[in-house]
VOGU-3710 file (C-alpha; in Angstrom, 3 decimals, decimal comma):
1> mgilvvdasa> -8,657/-12,805/53,395  -10,518/-16,175/52,908  -10,477/-18,892/50,114  -10,028/-18,050/46,421  -11,030/-20,240/43,779  -9,261/-19,167/40,727  -10,056/-19,964/36,931  -8,108/-20,598/33,921  -8,837/-16,850/32,834  -7,348/-15,366/35,813
11> lgalifsepk> -4,400/-17,591/36,502  -3,595/-17,471/32,518  -3,555/-13,681/32,665  -1,318/-13,835/35,596  1,195/-16,603/34,435  1,286/-15,312/30,829  1,743/-11,531/31,847  -1,899/-10,604/29,946  -3,132/-7,024/30,516  -5,086/-7,819/33,452
21> aeevaarleg> -2,029/-9,693/35,472  -1,943/-7,196/38,081  -5,447/-7,028/38,825  -5,445/-10,760/39,277  -2,332/-10,676/41,433  -4,116/-8,026/43,886  -7,086/-10,180/44,272  -5,056/-13,350/45,034  -2,765/-11,781/47,432  -3,186/-13,105/51,169
31> gtiaapsllw> -5,758/-15,472/50,185  -5,735/-19,577/50,238  -5,835/-20,184/46,770  -7,789/-23,381/45,413  -8,987/-24,706/41,864  -10,147/-27,900/40,217  -7,866/-30,365/38,855  -9,146/-29,055/35,609  -7,362/-25,782/35,933  -3,871/-27,424/34,875
41> felasiclkk> -5,503/-28,887/31,727  -6,776/-25,333/30,789  -3,876/-23,727/31,456  -1,820/-26,211/29,215  -4,161/-25,342/26,427  -3,814/-21,781/26,945  -0,146/-22,402/26,801  -0,256/-24,393/23,572  -2,522/-21,517/21,726  0,001/-18,825/22,654
51> ikahprqkee> 3,032/-20,853/21,496  0,740/-21,551/18,333  0,189/-17,707/17,765  3,656/-16,714/19,056  6,280/-19,612/17,867  9,330/-17,303/18,759  8,152/-17,058/22,452  7,836/-20,852/22,645  10,483/-21,109/25,309  9,181/-18,361/27,539
61> llrafvlsgr> 5,983/-19,642/27,593  6,514/-22,993/28,382  8,794/-21,662/31,149  5,967/-19,609/32,617  3,723/-22,517/32,246  6,266/-24,876/34,228  6,728/-22,009/36,916  2,766/-21,894/37,484  3,006/-25,475/38,802  5,025/-24,136/41,665
71> lniqrievdq> 2,383/-21,774/42,896  0,597/-22,799/46,348  -2,717/-23,503/44,746  -4,719/-26,439/46,538  -6,197/-28,935/43,851  -9,360/-30,247/44,667  -11,425/-32,673/42,847  -14,966/-31,705/42,084  -18,396/-33,620/42,260  -18,797/-34,084/38,352
81> pevvqlamqt> -22,479/-34,969/38,607  -23,254/-31,917/40,768  -21,366/-29,911/38,376  -23,280/-31,263/35,439  -26,699/-30,282/37,219  -25,193/-27,028/38,030  -24,185/-26,313/34,476  -27,633/-27,322/33,366  -29,040/-24,593/35,756  -26,821/-21,931/34,918
91> glttydasyl> -26,235/-22,439/31,385  -22,256/-22,749/31,816  -20,221/-25,128/30,275  -19,118/-27,976/32,815  -15,630/-26,268/32,873  -16,866/-23,181/34,090  -19,487/-24,994/36,341  -16,461/-26,828/38,122  -14,914/-23,094/39,287  -18,430/-22,363/40,244
101> wlarqlrgel> -19,393/-25,366/42,172  -15,959/-25,294/43,950  -16,346/-21,812/45,010  -19,646/-22,497/46,366  -18,530/-25,757/48,359  -15,728/-23,623/49,693  -17,765/-20,419/50,589  -15,136/-18,898/48,698  -14,736/-15,833/46,184  -14,469/-16,947/42,667
111> vtldeelkgk> -11,525/-14,930/40,862  -12,215/-15,060/37,195  -11,995/-12,517/34,122  -14,899/-14,398/32,496  -17,757/-12,033/32,466  -20,336/-14,574/31,956  -19,051/-16,740/34,813  -18,866/-13,630/37,082  -22,546/-12,965/36,789  -23,488/-16,527/38,320
//
C-alpha cells in the first residue's frame, strides 16, 4: 500500500471510537500515513467538542487525544498559497483543501469520511 493522507474526520472517528472507526482502521492498515500539521489542531477541536457534549467522559477523551500523538503519522507542511488556490477552484474550505493538496502532492490516497471532500 502507498501513501495515505488522513484527515480529521477519519482520524477523529478512529481515535474517539466513532461508528466508522473500524472502516478507517482497515483503510489505514499497512500504508504510510501522512497529514498536514493542521490535523492536530482539528483533532484538539473535536476533542473539546466531545468533552463539552459528554463532560463525564473528559478523562477518557483526553487520554484518547494524547495517545493519538503517538501514532506514526508524518506531519507535512502544505504550501498555503497553493491551498488557497485549490480551495477557490474546488469550493472547499482551506482546511479541507490542505488535505486534498497534500494527497495530490504525495500522489497518495485521501482517507476521509467527509463526503464533499471525497468527491473532489
